[in-house]
N, C-alpha and C positions, 0 to 999 in steps of 0.2 A: 503493500499500500504505499501511498505518496501523500505527502503533505500538501495542503491546497490553499497556501497563502495567497493574498490578494496584494496588488500595488495600487497606490492611490492612482484616481483617474484624474486627467489633466482636466482643467476646466471646459476646454473647448469639446471634450468628449460629452459632457453633460447636456449639452443643447441639441436640437434637432439637428444632427448631422445626417450624412446620407442613409443611415441605417436607423436614425433614433426615431423611438416611438413613444417618449416619455411624456404623460401628462404632466399637467400643472400642479404644483406643490399644493394647492388650496383642496379643501374637500370637494369631492365630485362624484356624483351618483354614478352607479354602473350604467343606469339609462344614458347618461351624456357620454359614456365611452364608446358606444356601439358606432354613433356618428364620427367621433374623433379619431378613430384608429386607421383611417385610410392612409396610405403612405404614397411616395411619389416613386416614379419608375427609375429603376436603376439603369444606367447607361455605359458603365465601364466595363462590361462583360469582356473577359479575356482567356478564361479558363472553364474547365468543367465545374468547378467548384463555384466559380462567380457565375456562369449561368444558371446554376441551381439555386444559388442565392437570390438571382434578379428574379427568378420566377417565383421563390418564395416570399419576396419583399417588394414586388411589383404594385401594380395600380389597384390590384385586388385588397379589399379589407382583410385585415388580419383576424382570424376567427376570434370572436368577443363574446360576452355575454351580459345581460342586464338583469335586474330585478325589476319587474313590472307588476304591479297591483299584486306584490306578495309571491310571485311566480318566476323563476328564471326565464329568461327569453334569450336563445343562442342565434347568435349571427355566424353564419359559415363564410368561408373564403369563396372564391370563384372556382375551386375545386372540390366544393363541399366539406373540406375539413371543418372540424369545429372541436370546441373544448370538451374532452371526454366527460362523461358521467362516471364519477368514481366512486357512486354509492354501492357496487357490488363486492367491495373489498370486505373481507371478513368471514368468518364461520357462516358457511350454508349460503355464502352469496351476500352476506351483509344483512343487517336488520333483524337477524334471528337471535333470540336469547341463549347463551349458552347452557348447556343442560345441567342439570343437578344430579351427579351421580351418586347412588346408594353406596354407603361404605360396606365393602365386602372382605376385608381385612384390616388388620391393624398390626404395625410393628411400634415397639416402644423403645425408648432410649434406654442405655444401660452406662453404669458409671465404670468406664474402662476405656482405655484405648485402642480398643480392637478395632478392626475394620468392619464396618456396618454393611458395606455393599453386598456381601452375600445373603445377609438376612432380608434386606430389602428386595433385591432381585428376586428372590424365592418367592415373596408374596406377590410381587408383580405378574410373576409366571403363573402362578396359582390362580390370579384373577383373570389372566388370558385363557383359561380353560372354561371359563363359566359363559354359558348362553347369552348372547347379547339381547338387549332389548330392542323393540321396534325401531327405536332410534340409533342403534348400532353401538349404544353404552352398555359395557360389562359390570362396571362398578369401580369403586375408588378405594385405593390402599390408604388407609390413614396413619401418619407417621405422627407418633405422640408428641407431648411436650419434650423438649431438650435437644441434646445435641448429638448428630449422627456424622460419623466419618465415612467420607467417600472416597474411593481410590480409584475407581473405574466407572465408565459412563453406565448409568442405570437406564435401559431399555424399555421402552414402552410399547406394548402390542395395541391390536386393534381394540377399541374401547375401552382401555385401562387408564384410569386417572391416578396419579400422585398428588396426595393431599397432605399438607402439613396443619397444624393446630394453630398457626397464626404466625406473623411474620417478626413479632417481638418476644425475644427468647425471654426477658424480665416479666411478661405477662402470660407465661405458660405457651409460648410458642415454640416454632420449630426451627433448628438451624441446622443446615448442611454445612459440614467443614472440609472443604477440599484437602486432598493430601495426595502426595505423590506427584508424578510428571503432569505438567499442566495440560489439561484437555477439557472436555464439555462433560459437566456433572450428569447431564441428561441428554439422551437421544431419543427424538421421535421419527420414526421412518429411516428406509435404508438408503443407499446411495445408487439405486437404479436410475437410468434415464429413459426418456420417453422414446418409446421403440415402435416403428410403424409396423402396423399389420394392414395388408390389403393394398390397394393401389393409391397412389397419389392423383390426385384429381385437380386439375388445374383451374385457376381462378380466373374468369372471365372478367376483362375490363380491369378499371382501378377501384381500389376500397380505400375511401377516405379516413383521416383520423376521425375517432368517435363513432364511426358506423357500427352497427349491430346485424348488418345484414351483408351477407356474401354472395354473389353469384358465381356459380361453377359452370362447367363446360357439362357436366352431368352429375346431378343430384340423387341419382337414383338408389345409390348404395347407403345413403344416411337417413336417419328417422330421427324424431322428437325423441328428447330425452336422453340421448347417448353423448358421450364426451369425445370430442375430437381436438386435434392439434390443427391450428391454422397457421402455417408457416410461411414466414417472409424471409428467405435466405439473404444472407449478405453476399451481394455479387459485386464483381470489379467495376462494373459501370457506376453503380452506387457508391463505392468507396471513394472512385476517382472523383464523383461528383461532390462529396462533401469535403475533398480534400485530405483525406486519411491516408492516401498513397503517398505523400511526400513528407511523413514523419521521418526525421533523420535517425541515425543509429540502427538501421535496421529494425525499427519498431512500427513500419507501416502495418496497417490490417491487410489481412488476407482473406479470401472468400471462405465463409463458413455457413453452418446451418441456420445463423442468424436469431430471429424472434421465434419461439416456439408458444403461441398463445394457446392456451388449454382453454376451451370454451364448451359450454353445454348447448347443443341444438335446441332451441324452444320449438321451432316449427319448420316444417318444409313445404315450399310452394312453388312447384315446377323446378328451376334450376335454382331458386335463392333459398340459403339457409338463414334463419333468423337466430341469433347467437344471445346467450346471458349476458354478456359483458363487452365492451366496445373493443374494437381494433385501436391501439394506441401509437402506431406508426402506418402511415400510408403504405398500402401495398400497390405499387405503380408498374405497368408493364414495361415501361422503358427501363425500369432498373431491375427486371427479371421476374416481376409479377411475384406469384405465389400459389401454394397448393394447399388443399386439406385432406386429413387422414386420419383412420383410426389408429389407436395405440395401445400398448400395454406399459406398465410401469411397475418393474420387479419391486418388491419390498415395500409397498405402499402400505402406510399406515393411517387409518381413519377414526375419528371420534375418541381422541386420546387427548389428555390435558395434564398441566402441571398447575398446582393451587395452592396458594396460602402458607408459603413456607419463606424461608430467609435463607441465604448463603453466604459463606465467608471463603474467600480466596488467599489468605494471609500466606499460608504455606507454599501455594504455587509462586507467588511474588518472590519466594526466597530460594527457588530452585535454580541450580545453576545455569541452566539453560534458558531462563525466563528472558534474558535481554538479547536472545538470539533473533536476528531478522528473519523474514522469510525468504528461503532461498532458491525456490522453484521446485525443488525436490520434496520440501516438506511445508507447505504453505500455512499449515497450523502449528507453526513452531512458536515456543515461549508464550508471550503475552498475547499473540493473537489467537491461541488455543484456548485462553482461560475464559471459560464461557460456562453459564448455567445450563443453556438449552442450544442444542443444534437440531434443527428441524430439516429433516431430508425429505425423502420421497413419503409424502403425506398431504393429506386433503381433509378438511373439517378438522381441524385441531386447533388447540389453544393454550395460553399461558397466561394466568391471572392472579393478582394479588401476591406477588413476589417482590422480596426486597434482596438485591446483591450488594455487597460490600468488597472492596479491593480486588475486583476481577481487572484483567486486561482488556478484555473485551465484555462479552455479554450474551446477547442474542443473535443468530445466525440462522437466517431462514435461507435455504438453499434454493437453488433455481428449478429444483424438481418438488416442490412444495406449493399448494393452491388452497385458496380459501383459510387462510390462518388469521386468527386474533389474537394479539398480545396486548394484554389491557391492565392498568395499575401496576406498572412494573417499575422498580427503581434500581438504577445501575450507579450506586454511590462510590465516592472515593477510588475513583479507577487507577490502577496501579500501572502507569505505563514508564519503563526504563528509559533513561537519557540515551539519545541515539537512535531509537526506534520512530518509524513513521506513526502517525496517530492510528490506532486500531478503532474500529467500529463500536459503538455501545449497542446500536440495534441497526443490523444490516440485513437488508431483503434482497434476495436474489430470485423469489419466486413472484407470483401473481395472485391479484386479489387478496393481498395480505393489508390488514388494519393493525395500525399500532397506535394506541391511543392513552391518554391520561398517564403518561410516563415522566420519570425525572433522571436527568444524568447530572452527576458532579464528577469534575476531573480536570486535567489540562492535557491540551494535546490529545484531542479525541474527535472522531467524527461521531457526531451525536445520533442523526438518523441519517442513512443513507442506503444507496442500492447498488447492486453489482452489475457486470456487463450484460447487456442484452436483455435486462429485466422486462418481462413482456406487459405488466400492469395490468388492468389499474390497481395501484397501491396506494396506501393513504397513511401518514404520520399525521395526527391532529392531537391538540389539548393538552401539550408537552411542554417540559421547560429544561434547558440545559445550563449549567452554572460552572464557571471557572473556579476552581479551588481557591486560586491565588486572585482572582480577578482579573488578570490579564493573559490567560493561559490561551492557546489556538483551540478553540470550539467552534465546529462548523456543522453545517448540513447541506445535503444535496446529492444529487447523483454522483458516485464516485468515479465510474469508468464507463467507457464503450457503450454509450446509446442506451441507457436504461431510459424506458420511455412510459409516458402515463402514471406519474406520480402526482400526488397532492401533498403538498406540505402546508398544513393548515393549523392556523392559530399556534404556532410554535414561537416560543422566546428563548434566545441565547442571551445571557449574561456573562458578558466578558468584553473587555476593551479589544481584544482581538477575536471578536464572534463574528460568523458570517453566514450568510445563504450563498451557495456558489452553483450555478450552473453554467460551466464555461468549457472552453477547448484546453484540456491538460495537456494536449501536443505529446511531448515525448517524455512526460512524467511517468513514474512507475516502469510499467511494461509498454508503453505507448497508450496510454489511457485514452489521449484524443479527446473527441467530443464525449462529455460526460453523459449527457441526457439531452432529451428531446421530448416535446410536448407534455413538459412538467409544469404545473401550477404551485405558484407560492401565493398564498392566501392568509392575508391578515397576519404576518409574521413580524418578528423583531429581532434585530441584531444590531451591532455596531456599524456594520457594513453588508453590502451585498453586491455580487456581480452576476448578474442574470444576462447571458447572452444567448443568441438565436442562432443554432446551426443552419446551414444550406438544408433544403427541402424540408423543414420543419419550423417549431416555434416553442418558445418559452414563454411563460407569462408570470407575472408578479402583480397581484391586485391588494392594495392596502400595505404594501410593505414599508417598514419603518426601518432607517438606516442611511448610511451615507453610500451612495452609488460609486462604485469602484471599479478599474478594469481588472480582467482577468490575469493571473499570473504570467501567463504566456503569451498575451496578447501582442507584445512586441516581437516576439520569436515568428509569428505566423505569417505565411506567405500572403494570405488575403486577411485583409482587416474582417474581424468579426462583427456581425451585425448585433445591435443592442435588442436585450429582449423586450417584448412589450409590458410596460411598466404603467399602471392606471393607480392614480390617487397614491402617490407615494407620501409617505409620513401621515397618513389618514386612513383610519379604518373605512372599509367598505361594509355595505350590508348584502346578503346575511352575514353574520358574524363567523359563522362556519359554512363553508362551501359544500362540505361533506354531510353535515347534518340536513341542510337544505335539500340536497339532490336526494338523499334518503327519505325524507319526509315526501317530496313530490312523487316519488316511485311507490310509495305504499298506498 
């Protein structure tokens, strides 16, 4: 991982330059924004990247939205791209209460330094043999009050919940004490990949950002209620268009599988599929188009959760390898591996009411996870050795993930962030991150390689070096390049922000508070980056939460 510091933006970059789309600093309603977001044509086209930027920033309106008579009104651009609906993030597609699992087993603390991992795992395995309810839940294993020593990752199976007795040890709560080699104390789901079964069916025409309908050459193999992958591959044509073929040091992007959007088919009509969640990066014929296919996912776990406990990783931080950086061979080395929960091949799982102290990372949702909720989670006093790049407190690589009501404290940390080609929609909302010293690097935003369709909603960073960033990281890290696209920052607060827009896409910030600055690598780029769409800087907009508004309108 790489640091994402920013440098101060020069005054002339703050006005309406050739890409600038910043609104006035005075309070502005979202209704006014619709008419104000038109841009002038770009005439300096010289390269594939500049041509793509000209198309994206031309005479058409930038996708926008307004609150009209208490309802959201969306204005698409000329290609029908629109601001996505993020409300499908979370357990069972959002807006569904987490289940209350009945207790089916109990493990009590004991007065010794013995490893408690085998006892807890045995109880979890026993619960995994029970018959699940109609909702897929088998039951909860309750950890009694006191301390439990954990030396290896506890693994949850389908329908099994690990529940503590509270997050305050002094008031009868449960504390997991990490011991041994730094790692994840709890794992939900395996490491399987989405594997195609059957034929790839090509998508006809283009699919704009925010669309929930996809036209196929032949939809006869698909039916309502099944889950599929809608794939948008990373092609050389697109890499060239966004300038990621020019990253120095051998770090240029290469063609790969790209974005794998796992969606449920809601309806089939002729050649058209209606999906349960929007597409977050446009699928365009000129950049290779896309396909739809059925899949299997080995090791997938569903309806499992972690609840109501605390964890401490002081002993992890004392391990000799704790300060070891990621080396490509072991990406989860040292502080980066110090987590409470890793969520792998999983769907409809959750973590709630947990408190971590002195972990290097915290929560990691891999790219093979979907429909995950993490709520009321605190990652406190994060321990990051000097010399290491900032690790994440909450890292999301999956899709339809909701992270809300969270707290982060530490220095040099990515508080809420996403991994490469995350398919979205994902949501971070109603959360706060604070530097322990008051001036440590604490930031949030997409981390690397085109994570799309994430909402950063009602987030506050308290640090003089706090920032929201969606920029071109260029050759930082492993050639992170454009960190993300079609991301929305809504009523966020930090000392600074660098919200830039990549070619072929958009990034928006409504009601963002802070000083606008340039991206760290802006001066190194062969093509000047476009500024993001900034509406009502320094003044909150209505509604207070875009996620809550979209969710209420969907019900």
